[in-house]
Phi, psi and omega in degrees: 000316179299320180297319180295316180298320180296318180296318179295322179295317179296317180297318180297317178297319180295320180295316179297320180294322181292321180291316178069191181244152177296342181268356177291143172279102183216159179298320182292319178294319179293320178300315180297319181292319180293317178297321179297318179299312185281345173294335181255002185224104187281163174272117185271148169274112184264145175283141182268186182302127177084351185279348175246008178290131180072022179254124183261128173106005185292340180292339185240007181084192184283151003283153175235160177240125177263117179294149178293330178236151178273188184292343176268009180062028175257155178308133185277061191297312185296315181294316180299317181298319182294309183288327176297322179295319179293326176291318179298328180280356175094007181273335185226157167255158181225136176207152181300146181213162175234146178245117179303142180222118185296125177080000182225171174294145177303143176282146178259154180188198179231130178266131180243127179235158182286140166270174176299321178298320179294320180300321181289341184258355181299146174300315177195160177302137180090355179267162172251001181263155182241152179278136176246019180127196175212158183287143170229131184292130170277314184197138167274113188284313181197165175209155182277159175298127180303141180213164180280135177206123180057035178080010180229157175273125187227158176212145177260121182249139173252131183217162172249151184213162173228138176282125183243175182055041180287125181291155183301323184296335181291344178260005177297130182305324180293321178292317179297323180290321182283334181235076183299337179293344181296328179299316178288322182300324184259010176298130182286160172059046176276156182257141179209170178236153179218142174268118182261137183236131180278120178254181181297328184254011179135196184273147179222152178265000000 
């Protein structure tokens, strides 16, 4: 009986040690905290150089008007290609528009407005960017010994991640062609770093 009790006690201790505490600095705790952060923070599709040039209304979100010519009076090719691709993917509607101009003929352009599909994909209301998924940790590679910083216990974690829940429209050939940075953005198993902060209920990013 004593041997059985001793064995059960050792097993119980081992289980508790394996489970650990939410406040322990561990790869599993950090992975959970990073995943929780990115579950609420999507990966945005960002517009590149020249893709917002000559675009009216981006400070307030959609609808926006893309002028036919940019400020150098050249065809607004980059901006048109970007918004046309998003329209082709079903996120926006497009129709001809005019922009009043004092003392001159109205400028011509194209007005782009959100579809229901587009509304569901926005980073946030009032934004012109769309979500292409969110990060999920593949592995926490390493982390520093927790130390005090700015009155808090902190640790620097290095991890690899893959963007998951990628919407179908993000793989549309027209979108990929208009946003070449998307290929790198969605490359799997990328490396990143995160500052982890110990809170009352465990670690947070």
